[in-house]
N, C-alpha and C positions, 0 to 999 in steps of 0.2 A: 639847367637841369635836363637830363636825359630823360625817356619815357619811363625806364623801370624805374629810375629812382623819383620819378612823379607819382607812378602807381603808388609803389611802397610807401611814402611819404602821406599819401592821402587816405591811406588804411589807419582806421580806428580800433587799435586793441580792446578789447572786452575787458572789464573789471580789472583795470591797470594797477591802480593802486591797491588794492586789495590782492592782486596776485602778488606785488611787490613784498607786500608787508607778510602775507602767507609763506612765501619763500624765506622771509628772514634775510634777504640778500644783505651779505657783509663786505666789506673791502677786501680784496685777495681772494675772494670765494670761486668757486669753481660749481659752474650750473650746466644743466642741460636743457635745451629748451627743442623738446621731441616733436613739435609741429611748427617748426619755426615761422612758415607762412613769410607774410612782406617783413617780418622781422621788427613790428612795433614791441612786443613784448620784450624781445630779444635786447633791443636798443635800450628800451629803461634799467635790464638787469645788468647791462654793462656799464652803464652811467653810473647806476647805485653802488656797483664792485668795484669801480674805481677809487682807486689804483690797485695794480696787479689782478684785478678780473679776469677769468677766463669764460669762454661759453663754446659749447659744442651745439652745432644747431643741425635738426635733423629735419628732413622733408622728403615724400615720396615724388612730389612736384618739382621737376626740375627749373620750371617759370617762376616758382615761391623761392629756389635756392639764388637764381638771377637776382631777384627783387632784394632777397635779403642782403647778399654780398655788396650791392650797391649801397646800403642804408648803412650798414655796419661797416663798411670799408675803412673808415677811419681808426677802427681800433686794431688793425692789421693782424698781427698773428695771434693775438688774444682770443682771434674768434676762429673757430675751425666748422666749416661747412659740410655735411656729408649727405648727397642726395641718395637717399635710401628710406626704405618704410620703417618706422619706428619699432615695428616688432623685431627688427633684428638689434635693436639699442645695446644690448650685452656684449655683442659682439663686435659691434661697432667702437664700445669704449676700449675693447680689450686691445682691438687692433691700434688703436690711437694712444693707448697708454692713458685715457681719462677717467681715472677712477682713484681713489673714491670720491664723489662728489657731495656738495653741499645742497644743492637742490637740484630737483626736476619738474619740470612743468611740461602737461600736455595741455593745449588748448584745441578741442576737437572739432570746432566750427570751421567751416569754409570761409575763407576772407571775400570780400565783395569783389575783389579783382578777382578771383576765381569763379565766383558764381555769374560776374557778369561781363568779363574782358577776355576770357580765354577761348571762348567759342566750342567749349567742349560738352554742351548741352546738360550744364547742373542747373541752368535756371530757364524759364520759358517767358521771360520778360523780353529776351531775344530769338528768334529761330535761328537754330544751329543743329549740326549732327548729334546723334544721340551717342554720343563717347561716354562721357562721366568718368574716364578712367584719372586716375590721379599721377600715374606713371605712365609715360608712351610705352615701358617695357611690359606692362600687363597684357595678355593677349584676350581677356572678353572685355568687351564694350556693354553697354545697354542696348546698343540697336541688336547685337547677337542674344541677348537675354531675350529681348521684345518681340523678336521675330522667329525665334527659335524653339523657346519653351513650348510645353503644353499649356493648355487652359489652367488645371489644377497647379501646377509648378507655378504659372504667373501669381496665380491667385495666394498662393503660400507665401511668395516672396513679399507680395503687397500686405498681406496681413501680417506676417511676422516682425518686417522690417519697418512698414509704415505705421503699423497698428489701426488699418484702415477698414473699418465695418463694412464698406461697399468692394471690396475685394474682388468679390466673385464675380459682381456686375460688371467692375473694371476689365476684370481679365477677360470675360467672354466678349466685352465691346473690341477689346486690344486683337483679338485672335480674328473678330471680323472685318477689322480694318485695316490688317497687314497686306503689305509691308508698310511698318510706320517707320520713318528714317530721320525725324526732325524734332525739337522739342517742342514745338507748337503743334505739329501734327499730334503728339501722345498729348500735351494737354487739352487740345479739342476733343480728343477721342475720350479722355476722361470725364470731361464736363458732360459729355453726349451721354456717357454712362450712368452717371448719378444724378442728371436732369439739370443741368447748368448747375451754377454758382450759390453757395449758400452760406452767407454770413461772411466775415472780414478775410477769413482764409481762403486762398483759390483750392477748389477741390481737388486740383493736381498736386497738390503741395506733397503729401504724403506719398503717393504714388513715385513721385522724384525720387523723394528719401529714401524709398526703400530700394530703387533700382542703385542710388549712389552706394548705399551699405554694401549691396550684393555683388555690386563690380568691384568695389574695393576691399571685401572683405573687412571691413571696419570692426565689426565688433568681436569678431575671431582675434584680430590682430591689436584690438584693445585688452583682451583678457593677456595675451601672450605679452604683450609690453608691461603690463601691471604686474606679472608673475616675477620679472624680471628687475623690478627697481629696487627691491629693497637689496639686492646683493649689492647694487651699486652704491647706494647711500652710505656714509660716512655716520657715525653717531652723530644725533643732532640734526642730521641732514633732513630736507623736507620734500615731500610728494606734493604736488598741488595739480589737482586736474579740473578744467572746464568744459562741463559737457554742455550739449542744447536740446538734448530731448531724453526721454523716459529710460529708453532702451540704455544708451551709455550712461545715464546716471545711476542705474541699476547695478550695473556691473561696476562700477567706481565704490559706490555704496557698499556693497556686499564684500569687496575686494578688500577696503579699508578697515569695515568692522570686523571681517574675519582675522586681518592681521594684527588686529589691535587688541582682541579677545582673549581673555585665559591667561595661565601662569606664564606662558610662553609666548606673550605678546611681543612683537617685535617693531610695531608702530602703536603711536598715540595720537589719538585724534586733535587735531590743532581745533578745528571749529564742529562741535557735535550738531550744531544747527548750520543748514546748508548756506552759503552766503549766497544772495541774489543780487543784481544792479539795482541801485537807486532811482527813484523815478526822475530824477534829473539826467542820470545816463541813459536810460531807455528813451528820455525824450529828443536829445540829441545823436541817438546811436540808436535805431529801433532794432538793430540785427541783437541787440544784446538783451533784447526783453526775457528772453527763454534760459538763459545761461545761468547755470550752477558752477559755485566753485566749491570742492571740497579738498582738506588740505590732511595732511598725516606727518608725523615726527619719526624719524626711526629711534629706538630707545634700546635695541638689543639685537641678539644674533637672530637671523629669520628661521621660521619654523621649517623642519623638515618635512618634506611629503606633504604640504598642505595644500596643494594643487590649486594655489589662487584663491 
């Protein structure tokens, strides 16, 4: 087994059974995995949609596409992989004639492979350059934001995208310590700003989250992608989204509830109460602990000028 296949096969997909059930995966169905990552959910979708199932896998990270290709190689031409951001989901589907579809999945979390093995500064467990780009085609890196932003701009990013109450102190300390070029430098700077560790979560966690979101425009891209999904779903098609922090979940919840309300509703909520991992899953996969799954079904034509 090569290293790419090994890394993909050790990745544990979150809420796997719940995802397949929420998507209502059926033999011969056509599905989109908009954040394919190492291909864990995608492999289960293909297994449950056989015979005849088709999958379009999208990911901004070329290394994720490489891992997914190795994992899904046995399905041949039934799987189409595209290295783009899911913000372009509709144009991708139109280009490849992949519509309407029976289900769309967005798993918004980074895989353990991306966090720990890609040396791009997503994690402070290992020292690496502060890149944080999902795609090498992007121009702005975390290092650029850290070292070129004004103190108030940094504080705003950390507060808005990390929901960090010590954002001003952290921004001030970053400016004092600049230039900061590595993940451990940044983590240590945040610790100094807040007076060391407090509780189970590392004090730099929210700052790293904020920078990753800012670098990759994650919230803007999520809003854009969600607005395009209804046009791609056939009647009875399912939209399933797994989010990992309140900013994402708020966007998903608002979109689904808006599209499921009123006389001209085009979606029906599948799970009115959010689905979370079992204690057993959290025990064997700690990364799942903050996951929330929401699902909706296409029931009618999309609203006009809904704005998402």
